[in-house]
N, CA and C of each residue as an Amber inpcrd file, in Angstrom:
protein
   264
  -4.7430000 -27.4930000   4.3380000  -4.0400000 -26.4270000   3.5900000
  -2.6190000 -26.3450000   4.0360000  -1.7070000 -26.3100000   3.1070000
  -0.2730000 -26.2390000   3.4510000   0.0630000 -24.8120000   3.9260000
   1.2120000 -24.7310000   4.6250000   1.6470000 -23.4550000   5.1850000
   1.8760000 -22.3680000   4.0440000   2.4400000 -22.8170000   2.9950000
   2.7520000 -21.8430000   1.8950000   1.4270000 -21.2970000   1.3130000
   0.4590000 -22.1890000   1.2050000  -0.8350000 -21.7120000   0.6500000
  -1.5000000 -20.8060000   1.5780000  -1.4310000 -21.0950000   2.9190000
  -2.0540000 -20.2750000   3.9140000  -1.4310000 -18.8840000   3.9780000
  -0.0680000 -18.8100000   3.7460000   0.6080000 -17.4930000   3.7560000
   0.1690000 -16.7820000   2.5150000   0.1440000 -17.4090000   1.3260000
  -0.2610000 -16.7500000   0.1100000  -1.6870000 -16.1910000   0.2400000
  -2.5960000 -16.9670000   0.8770000  -3.9960000 -16.5650000   1.0350000
  -4.0630000 -15.3120000   1.9190000  -3.2440000 -15.2680000   3.0350000
  -3.2820000 -14.1300000   3.8930000  -2.6570000 -12.8610000   3.2310000
  -1.6590000 -13.0570000   2.4420000  -1.0890000 -11.9490000   1.6030000
  -2.1170000 -11.3840000   0.7350000  -2.8400000 -12.2220000  -0.0620000
  -3.8360000 -11.7140000  -0.9970000  -4.9530000 -11.0570000  -0.2840000
  -5.3700000 -11.6010000   0.8570000  -6.4650000 -10.9990000   1.6310000
  -6.1150000  -9.6290000   2.1120000  -4.8170000  -9.4680000   2.6100000
  -4.4100000  -8.1760000   3.1130000  -4.2800000  -7.0970000   1.9760000
  -3.8020000  -7.5950000   0.7910000  -3.6280000  -6.6010000  -0.3330000
  -5.0260000  -6.2210000  -0.8560000  -5.9660000  -7.1570000  -0.8960000
  -7.3320000  -6.8120000  -1.3920000  -7.9750000  -5.8640000  -0.3880000
  -7.7400000  -6.0260000   0.9010000  -8.2800000  -5.0850000   1.9090000
  -7.6950000  -3.7070000   1.6850000  -6.4630000  -3.6110000   1.2570000
  -5.8270000  -2.2870000   0.9960000  -6.4740000  -1.6960000  -0.2230000
  -6.7740000  -2.4870000  -1.2240000  -7.4140000  -1.9670000  -2.4370000
  -8.8080000  -1.4110000  -2.1050000  -9.5900000  -2.2050000  -1.3140000
 -10.9700000  -1.7450000  -1.0830000 -10.9530000  -0.5620000  -0.0650000
 -10.0270000  -0.4700000   0.8130000 -10.0570000   0.6770000   1.7870000
  -9.5090000   1.9930000   1.1990000  -8.6520000   1.8720000   0.1980000
  -8.0930000   3.1330000  -0.4040000  -7.1280000   3.8510000   0.4700000
  -6.5650000   3.1480000   1.5040000  -5.5760000   3.7540000   2.3920000
  -4.2910000   3.9790000   1.7510000  -3.5950000   5.0030000   2.1420000
  -2.2310000   5.2070000   1.6560000  -1.3150000   4.2650000   2.3460000
  -0.2940000   3.7490000   1.6060000   0.6890000   2.7770000   2.1010000
   2.0460000   3.2490000   1.7490000   2.9610000   2.6300000   2.3750000
   4.4400000   2.7900000   2.1340000   4.8920000   1.3910000   1.7220000
   5.4240000   1.2570000   0.5130000   5.8950000  -0.0260000  -0.0010000
   7.4860000   0.0470000  -0.0670000   8.0880000  -0.7810000   0.6510000
   9.5710000  -0.8880000   0.7140000  10.0270000  -2.0210000  -0.2060000
  10.9680000  -1.6630000  -1.0790000  11.5010000  -2.5720000  -2.0670000
  12.8500000  -3.1730000  -1.6380000  13.2370000  -4.2380000  -2.2170000
  14.4990000  -4.9300000  -1.7930000  15.7310000  -4.1190000  -2.0870000
  15.6340000  -3.1510000  -2.9490000  16.7520000  -2.2960000  -3.2700000
  16.8430000  -1.0570000  -2.3920000  15.9640000  -0.9760000  -1.3860000
  15.9440000   0.1310000  -0.4160000  15.0630000   1.2770000  -0.7340000
  14.4140000   1.2870000  -1.8840000  13.5110000   2.3680000  -2.2430000
  12.2000000   2.2170000  -1.5120000  11.6400000   3.2880000  -1.1090000
  10.2780000   3.2900000  -0.4580000   9.3320000   4.0790000  -1.3710000
   8.2050000   3.4920000  -1.6700000   7.1830000   4.1440000  -2.5360000
   5.9270000   4.4670000  -1.6580000   5.4580000   5.6570000  -1.7920000
   4.1700000   6.0230000  -1.1620000   3.0550000   6.0130000  -2.1570000
   1.9040000   5.5600000  -1.7480000   0.7420000   5.6140000  -2.6620000
  -0.3910000   4.7350000  -2.1710000  -1.2570000   4.4180000  -3.1030000
  -2.4740000   3.5950000  -2.7790000  -2.3790000   2.4080000  -3.7350000
  -2.7670000   1.2410000  -3.1930000  -2.8000000   0.0360000  -3.9910000
  -4.0860000   0.0470000  -4.7260000  -3.9620000   0.0090000  -6.0970000
  -5.1030000   0.0980000  -7.0250000  -5.5350000  -1.2630000  -7.4260000
  -4.6780000  -2.2300000  -7.4990000  -5.0290000  -3.5210000  -7.9270000
  -3.9640000  -4.5380000  -7.6030000  -4.3500000  -5.8370000  -7.6270000
  -3.4370000  -6.8700000  -7.2200000  -3.5380000  -7.9970000  -8.2790000
  -2.3870000  -8.4980000  -8.7180000  -2.3320000  -9.6600000  -9.6370000
  -1.5980000 -10.7370000  -8.9600000  -1.3610000 -11.8320000  -9.7210000
  -0.7120000 -12.9910000  -9.1920000   0.7430000 -12.7140000  -8.7730000
   1.4300000 -11.8240000  -9.5820000   2.7930000 -11.5980000  -9.3100000
   3.2270000 -10.1050000  -9.1360000   2.1570000  -9.1960000  -9.1890000
   2.4480000  -7.8120000  -9.1630000   1.2830000  -7.1010000  -8.4270000
   1.5450000  -5.8330000  -8.0710000   0.5810000  -4.9380000  -7.5840000
   0.6680000  -3.6290000  -8.3710000  -0.4800000  -2.9610000  -8.5410000
  -0.5090000  -1.6220000  -9.2080000  -0.6230000  -0.5880000  -8.0920000
   0.2730000   0.3550000  -8.0890000   0.3680000   1.3630000  -7.0780000
   0.2510000   2.6880000  -7.6930000  -0.6930000   3.5310000  -7.1320000
  -0.8270000   4.9240000  -7.5470000   0.1370000   5.6870000  -6.6360000
   1.1720000   6.2400000  -7.3140000   2.2690000   6.8160000  -6.5120000
   2.4130000   8.3020000  -6.4380000   1.7500000   9.0140000  -7.3700000
   1.8650000  10.4480000  -7.3690000   0.6070000  11.1050000  -7.9050000
   0.2020000  12.1690000  -7.3020000  -0.9450000  12.8040000  -7.8520000
  -0.5310000  14.0850000  -8.5940000  -1.0740000  14.2210000  -9.7990000
  -0.8880000  15.3860000 -10.6260000  -2.0000000  16.2780000 -10.3910000
  -1.7690000  17.3350000  -9.5010000  -2.8530000  18.2050000  -9.0510000
  -3.4190000  19.0840000 -10.1160000  -2.6120000  19.3980000 -11.1140000
  -3.1650000  20.2380000 -12.1890000  -4.0990000  19.4540000 -13.1000000
  -3.8200000  18.2280000 -13.3780000  -4.6610000  17.4320000 -14.2900000
  -5.5470000  16.4500000 -13.5310000  -5.5000000  16.4030000 -12.2350000
  -6.2820000  15.5620000 -11.4140000  -6.2130000  14.0670000 -11.7700000
  -5.0530000  13.6450000 -12.1190000  -4.8570000  12.1890000 -12.3500000
  -3.5720000  11.7950000 -11.7380000  -3.4210000  10.5100000 -11.4720000
  -2.2330000   9.9710000 -10.7780000  -1.3140000   9.2600000 -11.7370000
  -0.1520000   8.9590000 -11.2120000   0.8350000   8.1840000 -11.9710000
   0.8300000   6.8410000 -11.2490000   0.7660000   5.7950000 -12.1420000
   0.6940000   4.4280000 -11.6100000   1.9960000   3.6680000 -11.8920000
   2.3090000   2.7580000 -10.9490000   3.5060000   1.9460000 -11.2160000
   3.0760000   0.4730000 -10.9010000   3.5210000  -0.4410000 -11.7570000
   3.4580000  -1.8190000 -11.4660000   4.7190000  -2.2950000 -10.6970000
   4.4710000  -2.9230000  -9.5450000   5.5860000  -3.3750000  -8.7290000
   5.4470000  -4.8860000  -8.6430000   6.5640000  -5.5940000  -8.9090000
   6.5280000  -7.0450000  -8.7880000   6.5710000  -7.3990000  -7.2790000
   5.7870000  -8.3840000  -6.9420000   5.6800000  -8.7980000  -5.5100000
   7.0550000  -9.2920000  -4.9540000   7.8310000 -10.0110000  -5.8070000
   9.1570000 -10.4940000  -5.3950000  10.0970000  -9.3370000  -5.0260000
   9.8260000  -8.1600000  -5.4700000  10.7050000  -7.0110000  -5.1730000
  10.3120000  -6.3070000  -3.8770000   9.1780000  -6.6720000  -3.2950000
   8.6710000  -5.9860000  -2.1500000   9.1870000  -6.6750000  -0.8990000
   9.7140000  -5.8890000   0.0570000  10.1550000  -6.4050000   1.2990000
   9.0570000  -6.2880000   2.3910000   8.3900000  -5.1530000   2.4010000
   7.2950000  -4.9090000   3.3940000   6.3610000  -3.7830000   2.8810000
   5.1910000  -3.8310000   3.4400000   4.1640000  -2.8210000   3.1700000
   3.5930000  -2.3770000   4.4990000   3.5600000  -1.0530000   4.7100000
   2.9070000  -0.5190000   5.8950000   1.9290000   0.5180000   5.5690000
   0.8170000   0.4210000   6.3630000  -0.2280000   1.4340000   6.1280000
   0.1440000   2.8310000   6.7210000  -0.1770000   3.8740000   6.0610000
   0.1580000   5.2250000   6.5050000  -1.0410000   5.7090000   7.3120000
  -0.7650000   6.1080000   8.5750000  -1.8590000   6.7020000   9.3870000
  -1.6550000   8.2030000   9.4770000  -2.6800000   8.9010000   9.2640000
  -2.5620000  10.3440000   9.3740000  -2.7220000  10.7480000  10.8410000
  -1.8940000  11.7520000  11.2580000  -1.9810000  12.2770000  12.5450000
  -3.1840000  13.0400000  12.8240000  -3.7600000  12.9720000  13.9560000
  -4.8960000  13.7710000  14.3050000  -4.4670000  15.1950000  14.7720000
  -5.2680000  16.1950000  14.4380000  -4.9180000  17.5440000  14.8090000
  -4.9980000  17.7350000  16.2930000  -5.9420000  17.1140000  16.9300000
  -6.1410000  17.2040000  18.3390000  -5.3800000  16.1610000  19.0960000
  -4.4460000  16.4900000  19.9020000  -3.6630000  15.5040000  20.6060000
  -4.2030000  15.3470000  22.0590000  -5.2880000  16.0660000  22.3680000
  -5.8670000  15.8930000  23.7200000  -5.3420000  16.8690000  24.7540000
  -4.5090000  17.7870000  24.3160000  -3.9330000  18.7310000  25.2790000
  -4.7560000  19.9640000  25.3480000  -4.9520000  20.4810000  26.5070000
  -5.6820000  21.8080000  26.6730000  -7.1370000  21.7210000  26.4900000
  -7.7280000  20.5580000  26.5370000  -9.2270000  20.4330000  26.3570000
  -9.8500000  20.2040000  27.7370000  -9.4410000  20.9050000  28.6860000
  -9.9910000  20.7280000  30.0500000 -11.0750000  21.7340000  30.2830000
C-alpha cells in the first residue's frame, strides 16, 4: 500500500469513527473559520456537519464541507463538574 493510500485510509477511518461516536468536533477551515458540530456523514470529497441546533423545532442545520477546505478537526471534550478538589 502506498503512503498516499495509507493516509487516505486513516483519514476515512477517523471520520467514520466520529460519525459513529456522535462526538462534537471543531472543524477548522483554510480561510480561518471554525465550525462546531457533529459529523453526520462522510463522502469521497466532503463531510456533512450538523452545526447548529434549533431548540424550538428540535432539528439541526447541516452544512456540507469540502475536505480540501479543512485544515484540521479536533474532538471537543466536555469538562467534568468534579475536578477532585475538596473530596477528602
